[in-house]
C-alpha positions in Angstrom: 182.9 144.6 29.0 185.9 146.0 27.1 188.5 143.6 25.8 192.0 144.3 26.8 194.5 144.7 24.0 197.6 142.5 24.1 201.0 143.7 22.8 204.0 142.2 21.0 207.5 143.4 21.5 209.6 144.5 18.5 213.3 145.0 19.3 215.2 148.0 18.0 218.9 147.5 17.7 221.4 150.2 18.8 221.8 151.1 15.1 218.4 152.4 14.1 216.7 152.5 10.7 215.7 156.1 10.3 213.5 157.7 7.6 214.0 161.3 6.8 211.3 163.1 4.8 210.7 166.8 4.1 208.3 168.8 2.1 209.9 171.3 -0.3 209.6 174.3 2.0 211.1 172.3 4.8 214.0 170.6 3.0 216.5 173.3 4.0 215.5 172.9 7.7 215.9 169.1 7.5 219.3 169.4 5.7 220.5 171.9 8.3 219.3 169.6 11.2 220.9 166.5 9.6 224.2 168.4 9.0 224.2 169.4 12.7 223.5 165.8 13.7 225.7 164.2 11.1 227.9 162.2 13.5 224.9 160.8 15.3 223.1 159.8 12.1 226.3 158.3 10.4 226.2 155.0 12.2 222.4 154.4 11.6 220.8 153.3 8.3 219.1 156.3 6.8 216.3 156.2 4.3 214.9 159.3 2.5 212.4 160.1 -0.2 213.4 161.6 -3.6 215.3 164.8 -3.8 215.7 164.9 0.0 217.8 161.7 -0.2 220.0 163.0 -2.9 220.6 166.4 -1.1 221.3 164.6 2.2 223.8 162.2 0.7 225.7 165.0 -0.9 225.6 167.1 2.3 226.4 164.4 4.8 228.9 162.3 2.8 227.5 158.9 3.6 225.1 156.6 1.8 221.4 157.3 2.1 218.9 154.7 0.8 216.9 156.8 -1.6 213.2 156.0 -2.3 210.8 157.6 -4.7 209.8 161.2 -4.3 206.8 161.6 -1.9 204.2 162.5 -4.6 205.5 159.5 -6.7 205.0 157.0 -3.9 208.0 157.5 -1.6 205.7 158.2 1.4 203.9 154.9 0.7 207.2 153.1 0.4 208.3 154.3 3.8 204.9 153.3 5.2 205.3 149.8 3.8 208.8 149.6 5.3 207.3 150.6 8.7 204.8 147.8 8.4 207.6 145.3 7.5 209.6 146.4 10.5 212.3 148.1 8.4 211.9 151.6 9.8 212.5 152.3 13.5 211.7 156.0 13.5 210.5 158.7 11.3 211.6 162.3 11.0 209.2 164.1 8.7 209.5 167.9 8.4 206.1 168.5 6.8 204.7 171.9 5.9 201.4 172.4 7.6 200.8 175.7 5.8 201.2 174.5 2.2 198.6 172.2 0.6 200.3 169.1 -0.8 199.0 167.2 -3.8 199.8 163.9 -2.0 198.2 164.8 1.4 196.4 161.4 1.5 199.8 159.7 1.3 201.2 161.9 4.0 198.3 161.1 6.3 198.6 157.4 5.5 202.3 157.5 6.4 201.7 159.3 9.7 198.9 156.8 10.4 201.2 153.8 9.8 203.8 155.3 12.1 201.2 155.6 14.9 199.6 152.2 14.2 203.0 150.5 14.5 204.2 152.7 17.4 207.1 154.3 15.5 208.6 157.5 17.1 207.8 160.5 14.8 209.2 163.9 14.8 207.4 166.5 12.7 209.5 169.5 13.6 213.1 170.3 14.6 212.5 170.6 18.3 211.0 167.1 18.5 213.7 165.7 16.2 216.3 167.2 18.6 214.7 165.6 21.6 214.4 162.2 19.9 218.0 162.0 18.5 219.5 163.1 21.8 217.5 160.6 23.9 219.6 158.0 25.8 217.3 155.4 24.0 218.7 156.4 20.6 221.9 154.4 20.8 220.8 151.5 22.8 218.5 148.6 22.4 214.8 149.2 22.9 211.7 147.1 22.8 208.9 148.8 21.0 205.4 147.6 22.1 202.9 147.2 19.3 199.3 146.1 19.7 198.8 142.5 18.7 196.6 142.9 15.6 196.1 139.2 15.2 192.6 139.3 16.5 191.8 142.0 14.0 193.2 140.0 11.2 191.5 136.8 12.2 188.0 138.2 12.9 185.0 136.6 11.4 183.4 138.7 8.6 179.8 138.0 7.9 179.2 136.9 4.3 
């Protein structure tokens, strides 16, 4: 008999907390996308890793919360913020054709976004659909599996 998973609701406010990340070969694409969507992004709280954050702040003209560069722990910082409920959605323009020295961190970040049911866009088309969604500027209740049973399970000693 399969046990049914229960869920908890996590509210998202109309002003979202958005993480923007881009590998080096995709930074130009992300900056171009963000410039096009500047007015939509301006009233949300935007986080970004390393150089991406500095470039975006300069280009967009509003404050970006800048974390470490991805290879120096920025991806992990965003993953931790997802777990703590401080990121509502992730736009990560990653380069699938270029090997990255921090690939395990990238995989861990994407895994955290899926585990915590965070919307993720990994390319411009998906980012366009996400940011133009009617759900973007309204309240939304994100359903997340109740991991309490997992955390409280008995471990044989």
